[in-house]
N, C-alpha and C positions, 0 to 999 in steps of 0.2 A: 168408685162405685159405678158399675155399668148402668147406663140409662137405656132400658129395653125399648123405649119409644123411638130410639135412633137406629135400631137394627136394620141393616140393609143386606141383601144378598148381592155380592159383587158379580156383575155380568161377565161372562166369559171365563170365570174361575169356578171349576167344579167344587161344590160343597164348601164354599168360602163365604164368610160373612164379615161385616164391619159394624162396629158399635162404638159410640162415644161414651166417655166415662168422666166422672167428676173425681178429681184427685183429693185424697184424704190421707193424713198421717195415720199411723196405727192407733193413735189416741182418739181418732174420730174427727179431729180438727181439720178443717179444709186447708189445703195447701194454698198459701197466699199468691203464688205466681201461676196458678192454674189458669191458662188462657181462656178456657171455656167459662170459668167463673167470672173473670174480668169482663169478658164480653157481655155476659148476662147482667152484671151490675151496671155497665155503661148503657145498655139498652133500657134498663129500668129507669135510670136517671134521665135519659132522653125522653122517655114517656112522661115523666113527671114535669120536667122543665120545658119541654118543647124544643124545637130545632134552633131557635134563635134567641 
């Protein structure tokens, strides 16, 4: 699923954009090895637990 908040126009490339997406199976379940999801989960844990 594309995340429209991440859309960027690429500099120097005419009419070309870039967008991040969350990976889902056709069933709607999130893909467990989606690196964006893994990073979001870890950042959330760090916010709850603190750095040390």
